[in-house]
C-alpha positions in Angstrom: 6.8 9.8 4.2 10.3 10.2 5.1 12.4 13.1 5.8 16.3 12.9 4.8 18.5 15.5 6.3 21.1 16.4 3.7 24.8 17.6 3.9 24.9 20.8 3.5 28.2 21.0 1.2 26.3 20.3 -2.2 22.8 20.0 -2.0 22.3 19.4 -5.6 24.6 16.3 -5.7 23.1 15.4 -2.4 19.4 15.5 -3.8 20.5 13.6 -6.9 22.4 10.9 -4.9 19.3 10.4 -2.8 16.7 10.2 -5.6 18.9 8.1 -7.9 20.1 5.4 -5.2 16.8 5.1 -3.6 14.8 5.6 -6.6 12.9 8.5 -4.9 10.0 10.0 -7.4 7.9 12.9 -5.4 10.4 14.8 -3.6 10.2 18.3 -2.2 13.3 20.1 -1.3 13.1 22.4 1.6 16.7 24.2 2.5 19.0 21.1 3.2 15.4 18.7 4.0 14.3 16.5 1.2 10.8 15.2 1.9 10.1 11.8 0.0 8.4 8.7 0.3 10.9 5.8 0.2 10.0 2.3 -1.4 10.3 -0.3 1.0 12.7 -2.4 -0.9 14.9 0.5 -0.9 15.2 0.9 2.7 18.4 -1.4 2.9 20.3 0.9 0.8 20.0 3.7 3.2 23.5 3.1 4.6 25.4 3.7 1.2 24.6 7.3 1.2 27.4 9.8 1.5 25.7 12.8 1.5 23.3 12.2 3.9 23.2 13.1 7.5 20.0 11.5 9.0 16.9 10.0 7.7 13.6 10.2 9.8 10.1 8.5 9.1 7.2 11.1 9.4 4.3 9.4 11.5 1.9 12.2 11.2 1.3 15.4 9.5 -1.5 17.9 10.2 -2.1 21.6 9.8 -1.5 24.0 12.7 -5.1 25.0 13.1 -5.9 21.3 14.0 -3.3 21.5 16.8 -5.5 23.9 19.1 
């Protein structure tokens, strides 16, 4: 899973750019954060995104109750 930090200038355009260029399918947008899975063959296209600030790979996800 990946986290794409989108530019706040035009979120709709930034999301469409990332989804179309990277061929993303299951995406969730929260504020300016786009959660998705980037197909391995499209990782090389990341540098072409104009409306993206940063991209992070999420290594682990858990509920808050499991952190105690």
